[in-house]
N, C-alpha and C positions, 0 to 999 in steps of 0.2 A: 503494500500500500505507501502512496505517496501522494504530496501536496507540493507545489509548484506555487509561488508567486512570481510572477512575471511584473514588474514593478519602477516604482522611482525609488531612491534614497537620495537623502536629502540632509546638511548640517543644520542645523536650528539655530536662531542667532535672537534670542529671546527675551523681550523689553517686558516687563511687569510697570505697570502706572495707574496713577488713580481716573488718570481722563486722559485722553488723546490730545493732541496739542490742536487751537485752532491755527487756519495759513500763516505764515509767518511769525509763529512764538513759537518760543523756546520755555519746555518746560521739565521740571524735575522729574524726573523717574523713580521709581523705586530701587530698583533692583534689574541685571543684568546678565541673564545666565546664558549655558551654551550646551546642544541637547540633540544628541541623535534624530534623523525624523525621516520626514519620505512617508508617503501614504505603503507605497509598497513595501518597506525595511520596517514600518510599523506595526503591519499587519503581519509579515512574517516574525516578527518578533513575540508578536500577542499569538500565534498558534506556536508558536515551540514553547512559549511560559504557561499556554492553557492546554499542552498536552496531558496526561493521565501521565503521571512517573513508571517508567519502563514500557513506554510506547516503542511498539517496534518501527514504524511508519519513518517513512524518508523525509524529511523537509527539504526542499532546496529553496533558491534564489535565483531568479534572472532578470539581471539587470547592469547600468554601467556605474562607476565614480571617476573622478579624477585621476590625475596623478600625482594626486596633498595628501598633505597633512588629515584633514578629514578627509578625505575617501578613504586612506586607510584606518582609523578610529570606526568608520561604517562597519566597515570588515572583520576588523576584531570583534567588534559589537556581537554580529551575527555568528561570528563560527562559537564564542563566549556560548549563548546560547541555542551550540549545537545542531547549525544551519550549514547546509551542503552550499557554499560558496563558488565552484569551480564556474560557474557559470556569471560570477559578476567581475566583469573586466573593468581594467583599466587603460581608460580611452586616452590617450597623448593632445595633447594642446585644447585641451578643455578645463575649467573647473570642476568639482563634486557640486553637483545642486546645490542649492541654498534658499534655507526660508526664511522670512522676517518677519516674526510672530511679535505683535503687540498682543499682551493680556491685560485688562482692564480690571484692577482690584476691585474697584466699588460697584462693577454693577456683576458680579456674579460669577468672575472670571474667564465675563466670554472674550472672543480674542478676533483677531482679523489680520490675515497673512498674505504675503508677497513673495511670489515664486521666482526663483531665478533656473533656470530649469538645468544650465551647466551640462554634465556628460548624462544626462537623463535624455536631452534631445537628441542622442544617437541610439537610443534602445527602440531600435529601427530592424527587424527579421526576415530573410526572405526564404523562402522555400526548400533551400537547403540547410541554412541554418537550425532551420526550425527543426529537418529530420533528425539533424544531429544531435539538438538539445533533445531530445523528445525520444531517441532513442533507445530499445531497452525499453521503453517505460510501458507497454502496452502487452498487458499479461491477462486473460480471459480470466474473469472471476472478481482481478483486484479491484479496487475502489483507488484512482484519482482523481483526484480536485483540483485548475488552475484556477488563483486570480487572478484578477488585474483589477487596476484602477487607471484614471485618466490622465496620469503625471506622465504618463511616456505619447510619444506624438500616434502610436498609431496599434491602441490593440485589436479594436477590433479585425485587423488584419490576422492576426495569432489567431483570433477568434475563430475566424473562418478555416483558416486551416486544420486548426483542431477539429471544427467539426467534419471534415471532410475526411482528415487521415487519422482523426481517433476521438468517432463522435461516442463511444461511451463514455469517455471524459466528462465530469461535470463544471461546467467553466461558470466559476462566482465574477461576476460584474459590480462593483461600485463604482459610480458613473460620476467622481469628482475629482477635480473640478467638475462642473459640467460643460459639456459639449455637445451642439444638435446632431442629434444622428437618423438618417431612416428608418422608416419601422426593421426595413429588413434587419437591420444591426440587431437590435433588440433582440431577434427571433433566435438568434445565435446563445442567446443568453439561456444556462440554467437553474441558476440561483441569481436572481434582481434584491442588491441591499441596497435602500435610498433613504435619505432622510425626505424630511415634509417638504423640504424646496426644491430639492431635484425629484420626488415624484410628482411635483406639478410640472417642473420644466419638461419632465419625457410627454404630459399631456399636452401641454404647449407644441409640444414637437411633431406628435403622431399623433393627433385626434383634431377632427375638426375644430377649426375657431370656437363656433358656436358652444363645443361640447367642453373646450375651452374654457371660455367664459363662465359657462354654467358651471363649472365643476368650480370656482372660485368662488362664484356668490355664494355655492353649498359652504364651503369653508369657511366663509364667513359668520355662519348660522348655526350651521352643527362641525366644529373640527374633527369631533373623532369618528363620526359616521360618516362624514363625507371620507373621508381616506379609508375606512371598512370598504367603502364601496369601489373605492379605486384600486383599496389592493386587491381587491377580486378582480374586478378588471385588467389590472396588468395579467394577474395571471392566468388569466383565458384567453386575452387576444393579444399579449404583448408579448411575454417569454418565450423561449422555447418547451416543448412540446414535448421534447424529444426522451426527456430524461425526468428530473424532480420537478420542473417549473413549479420553484419555489420563488416566492415574492416576500421581501421583508421591508415594512415601512417605521422606522423610526420618527418618535415622537419627541424626542426630548427629554420634558420633563413630564411629558404627557404619558409614557409608554412607549409601548411600541405593538403593530399590526402586524402578521402573517397567513399566510396560506399555501397550500402548495398541491400535485396532483393528489397525496396521499392527505392531505387534512384539506380538505378541498373549502370547509366554513373556516371563515375568516377570526382566528385566536387574535385573544389582548393578553399582552403584558404588564403593568403599569411600573412606571419608573420606582425606584426603591426610594423614599421618601425620610427629612430627619437628619440629612448629612451634608457635611460642609465642604461646598464646590468651590474649590482653588482653579483649579484649570483644565479647561474642560477638551483642552487641545489632539488628546490622543482616542476620546471617549469612543467616537467611529470607528477607529480601525481596531480597538481592542474589542467592541463590540462582532465585527464584523472575524478578525481572529478567534476567537472565543469562538466563534458561533460553525464554522466552520473546521475546529479541530473537534467540537463535539458530533456535527453530525458526519466527518468520516471514522471517529470510532463509531456508529451505530446509535448514537440519540435519536430521541424523536424530536421533531420539529420545536415543538412543544418545551422537551425540556431544554432542547440548545439557547431557546429564546431564554427560558429565566436564568440558566447558567450565566448566559451573556450579561442581561441585566444586569446581574450580582457584578459581576468583572466590571461592567464598566462604572460602576458605581465606585469601585476603590478606585479607578484608575484617576478622577477627577478629581478624588479628596490628596493630589501631592501634585506637585508642578512639575511638569514635562511630557513630553508622550512616549517614545519607547520606553523612557526609564521610567515611568510612572504603571506603567503594564504591572499585573499581581501575576503570582502562582495558582499556578490551577490547587492547590492545597492552602492559600489564602483565599481561593475562592471557597473552596467545600467547606473553610471553616467559617462562614456568615451566614452557615445552615442552622 
């Protein structure tokens, strides 16, 4: 059994402040820190840490860093967490990707992120490279998950190759940052994980304009009910019906919604309340990584969602992205 994450690796430069300065204003921040990041790396670390101890599954990351100190630190972190990094290449002449993150501490830890893609912009693969990367991974009866985000140039081309050459693989997609795609691209996805904003952006991209306007009005009047309907619409009409046909919509403090081919009724999992929110930067990546690790070991979708909710609740109580991701044992101790 194996999990492959194809995605971004960034070095995060994080400033904590009470508020953002106005244009032309200089404002004294509270503190500055550096952290490992990038949605691809964060999700890989989350899968690694949230696997059950003793798991024999192989976890690989595919991506690029620059020939610099930042890139080496990121690779070292992955190796420390038991990740196979043979396909994390060092690209000459470009820097490792960098994310500049502003965290407003007086606003519940809300964050704003500016990305400089660096070597992530070179994470593009042709058919021959994909054949090499995924050689020896197609074994009948074994589970394989391949995870994508949208911090690399063209994840859809890799998904298309997999659908033709490895149709039994489960393709997991978190379309963040969002880029407009045609319906055909979404049809390659087996497990779609989006937040409330991304869900509405998909509606705007692939549904008729009148339907988009209708959903936007419905959400204003019935937030959870509207997203519940949307979750089912995505499961039936947007994602691939070949494998699990799973859709998860996270709603921040409002919880999450989920359904799949095997769980056709939309389920709801409330968020965990009464916790001290410090930094929400890694919450979504922790949730996704946890969900993939649980589904890969055979957990039901509902149980995987509950576990992932607990995992992300621990993440947001600490600063940083990858560094704040808890372990399997830490999540289990919440029960």
